[in-house]
N, C-alpha and C positions, 0 to 999 in steps of 0.2 A: 504494500500500500504506500503510495506517494504522500509525503507530508504536504500540507497546504502551505505553499510558499508565498501566496499573496496575502497582504494584510487584510484583516477583516474590515469590511465596509458596512455602513448603514445607509439606509435611504432616508432622505429628508425632503419633505414636500413644502414648498413655499409658493405663495401667490404673488404674482407680479403683473404689472400692466402689460397690455399687448404691445405697447410702444417699447417697453424695456425688453420684452421677449424678442422683438424684432431686432433691436440693437444688439442684444446678446448673440443672436444667430448670425448677424452680419460680422461682428467682431471675431467670433469664434471661427467662422469660415475663413475670414481674412488671415487668421493665424494658423489655420489648418488644424484646428482642434475641435473636439466635440464640445457642445455647450456645457455638458456636465464637468468636463475637465477645465474649461475656462472659468466656470463658476467656482469650482473647488480651489483653483489657484488664486482666484480673486479673494476668496474668503481667507485663505492662508496668508496672503499678503496683508490683508486688513488686520488680521489677528497679530501678525508680526509688528505692524505699525503701532497698534495699541499696546502690545507688550513692551515695545521699546519706549513709548511715551511714559508708561507706568514706571519702568525702570529708571528713566531719567528723572522723573519727579521724586522717586524715592531717594536717588542719589543726591539730588538738590537739597532735599530736607536733611539728609545725613550730613552733607557739607555745611549747611547752615547751623545745625546743632553743634557740629565740631567747632565751627568758628566762634559760636557763643561760649563754648567750653574753653577755648583758647583765650578769649578775652577775659573770662573769669580768672583763669590761671595767671595771666599776665597782670591783672589787677591785684591779685594776691601777692605778687612779687615786686610790685612797683617800688615799694619802700626799701626792699632788700637791695635792689640795684643801686639806689642812691647812697646806701651805706658805704659802698666801696669807693665812692668818690672822695670821701673825707680823709 
């Protein structure tokens, strides 16, 4: 018996306007792809964009928190630095 080498897939039903369906058909034909492959790739790209944006926002928050912590630490040592000047 041959193992199933293809990844498991599920079917998803969505409702779209006739105009969007026509545009999808045109664009997928232009790229030489089936509509389902075109839609799947589009969904994957959108998810990657959203994941990247979420990651960037998390990193920005982390950097801002780190900057605040660094300011607090430097505030704690501001008088210690001036002691060496005497």
